[in-house]
N, C-alpha and C positions, 0 to 999 in steps of 0.2 A: 064283544070286548071286556074281560074279567076286570071287575072295581077292584080299587087299593088294598080293601080289606082282603077278597078272594086271592090277591097276589101276594099279599103277606101270609095269610094262612097256607098259600100252597109252599112258598119259599118255605114257613117254619116248619111245616111236614117233612120238606125234603131233607131240611139240614138236621134237624132231631133223628130221623130215622138213619141218617147218614152217620151221624154220631154212635147212634146204639148199636150197628153195624161194626163201627170200629171199637166200641168198648170190648164187644163179641170176639173181634178179631185179635184183641189182646188176653182174652183169657184163656185158659188151658182146658179148651174143649177139642182138641183135635187129637188123633192118635199119634203118638210117639212111636220113634223108630225102634227103642230098646223098651217098648212098654209104658206105661203110663200115658199121661194126655201132657201136650205142649199146646202153645198159642200160636195163632194162624201165621206168623210171620217166620216161626221157626219149623212150623210145617211145611209152608212152601219154600222155604229155604233149603230145607232135607229134599225137598221134592226135585228142584231144580237142578242140586248137585247130583242127583241119581241119575238123571237124563244127560248131563255133561258129561258125568263120567267116562260112560261108555264112548265118547268121544275125544278121550285125553289121554287114551292109549298108544303109547309111541315105545315102548320099552323092547317089543321084539325086533323091530326096525333100529332102535339104538345097538341092540345085540349082535345084528347081520353087520352092521358099520365095525364093530368092535371086532369081529372074529377078521374081518379084512386085514387089520393091524395087529392081529395075532404073531408073536415072534417079535416084534419090533420092540427093539431096547430102547429104555428110556430111562430118566433119571431127575428128579425134581426137588425144591428144597421150598417148603409150604410155610408160610407164617400163619401162625393161628395166634387169637386172641389172647389167651391166658396158656397158665402150665396145665391146667387140668384139661382144658381141651384139647392141647397137643399129647396129652397123655393117653387121651381115648382114643384121639386119630391113630397113634402109634398102636396102639391096643388091636383096634379093628384091621389093620395091615397083617402085623406079627400074626394074627389068628388065621388070617388067609393063608399064612406062608410067606408075607411079603417083604422081605429085611425092613426095618424103620429104625432110625436113628433118632433121638431127641438130643435138641440143644436150645435149653430155656423153651422159647414157646415155637422154635422152628422144628418141623420134622421132615428128615430127609429120606426121600424112599427110591428104591430102583428095581427093574426087573421087567417083566412083559407088560407093554403097553396096554395091550387087547387084554390078557389075561385079568390085569388089573381092574378094566372099565368093567369086563364079564361079571366080575365078582360083584361089583357094586350094582349093577345093573339085574343082578340074580335077587340080591337083597331088596330092591325096589320092587322086582315083580312078585315077590311075597307080599310086601306092604302093600302093594296096588290090590292084589286078592286079599285084603284084610289077616292074611295070616301071620301076623306080628309076634305069635307067640314062637315060632320057628325062629326068628332074628333074634329074640329075648333070650330063647334058650341055648343060641350059637355063641353068643358073645357074652350071656349075663348081664345085659343092661338094657334099660327099657328102648324097648323097637324104635320110639318115635326119637329118643338121643341118638340113637344108630343112625336113622337116615338124616337127622340135621346133622350129626359130624361128617356123613359122606358129603353131602351138600357142603359144609366150609371146607371140608379136603378140596373138594374138586374147583371151590372158588379160589381158593390159595393157590391151587396148581395151574390155575387157567393165567393169572397172573405173573407166576413166574413163568410160563410156557411162551407168552408174549413177549415178555420183557428179555426173554432168550429168542426171540423171532421164530420160533416154533409154529408156525401159524396153525398149520393144518392140525396138530395136536390139540392146540389150544380151543379151537373150532369145536372138535370132537367132544373135547372135556365140557365146553360150555352147553351143549346139544343133552350132553348126559344128564347136566344139571338141571336143564331147563323142560325138557320133555321127558324125564325119566323120574328122578328122584324128587323134585318139588312137586309134580302131579302125583305120586306115590303117596308122600306125607300128607298133602291138601286132602287128599280123599280117603286115608285112611278110614275104615269100618263106615265109609258110605255102599251102599248096595248098589253097583250100577241096574239102572233101567233102560230098556230101549224104548223110544220116544214112540214108536207104533202102538208100543202095549200100553202106554198112558196117553194116548193122544186125545182123549174125551177129556181128560181131567187138564191137561196141557191147553187144548183150547176153552175150557172153564174158565180157568184159571185168567188169562189173557184177555178173554171178555170181559170177565168182571173188572179187570182192573181197568178197562177202557169205560164200561159204562158206571163205575164207581165214580171214576174223575167226572164224567159228564154229569151225575147224579148232584155233586157240590157244587160244582159251575151254577146249573140249572137253580139250585136251590138258594144261591144267594142273588142271581139274576130276579127272581122272584121275589124277593125278601127288596131289594133294594129298590126296584121297580114300585111295590107295594107304599116304600117309605117317601116315594117322589123322585127317588135317585135315578136319573137315567145313566146307563154305560153307553159309552160312545168307544169308537175306534180312535 
């Protein structure tokens, strides 16, 4: 049976080493994606983003669905938040040969429904594969602004189509937003990595999380018991 002094010493060592490791985690000691050093949280955040990116690719599937409605005519009026946003939205459509009329913050477009979605999905595919330069060169606008504008356009379009009770088209628009535009934007400049290739680091990271949590818990347990405080359920 350990004495109170031994329990306090054991608890203090565990707590002190826990915070020493915590300080190290927040220091720029780990390799960054674009060179230089980053802290442990940024390093692991990027690591898990790289692993999850590979499982978030649904763009080809959405393209196949868009091709099935190729030739289907549509017309919609999208209400944007500002006149600047409306102007950018209209520019993206007209650059791709789709007529767009601006009425203050509203943008009216019409044409081939499948072709329109395919244009957006191709831009999303470029963004997903980190080729934002091609998008910026095409529109003369920062690639992130382009994808954000497409997202906002689809969001407004979904509302208008739902209001008109065109539920099948609204559903397809919603899927293009959430399964193509959104992940392409969120994972931009993240290099996708297969889980199998990084399984050792993945297991090590998850194991460390569990051990590190237990480490802190036992440190408190020994320290409190050394002080005569009993922890009960």
